[in-house]
N, C-alpha and C positions, 0 to 999 in steps of 0.2 A: 747111558752111552749113546743113545740115538741123537739126543740134542747136541752132545759134544761132537759127534761125527758130522752133524749138519752145521757146525760152527755156531751153535746157539749160545745165547748168553742170558743170564737171569735178568739183565737190565736192558731190555730191548728199547726202552724209552728213557733216555738219560734225564729227561725233565722230572722223572719220578724218584731221583736220588740226589742227595747233596751232602757234602761235609759241612758241619757247623763252622762258620767263619770265626777266626780269631783264637782258636784253641788248639792249633797244631795238628789238625787232622785226627783228633782223638774221638770225635763223635760223628757218626754217619747216620743219616736219616733216609729211609726209603719207604715206598708204599707199593702195594699191589693194587692194580686198577679196580678190582672188585667187579660188581655187577653194573656195567654201564650200558646195558641194553635199553632200548626205548620201552621195552615191555616190563622193566623191573617193577616189582611191587612197591618199591620205595619212591617211585616217581610221582605218586599221587594220582589225582583225577586225570584220565587220559585227555580230556578236552582242555582243562584249565591249568592243570598241574597243582591245584590247591591240595594242601595236606601232604605234599611230598617232601621228603627229606633228602632226595638224591640217591643214587645207587650205593650199594654197600662198598666199603673200602676199609683199609687198615693202614696205620702208620707204624713203622718199626724204627727203633733206635738201637744202634750198635755202638757200645762204648769200649774203647781199648786204651791200654796204658801208653803204648808206643805205636806210631804209624807203621 
């Protein structure tokens, strides 16, 4: 309720969500930004970045019969 009262939305960053083109709006892909902090354990060596894989993240796919 607090987020709704503050006019919050689950998709604050529209670049993180997209409909798959050409299939009539039946597949929607979105991600959560994950751990994008500079201190993430997935960033690798603090000086060189070696051994890093980037911050944690996820990709979700929503499939529906009709838009």
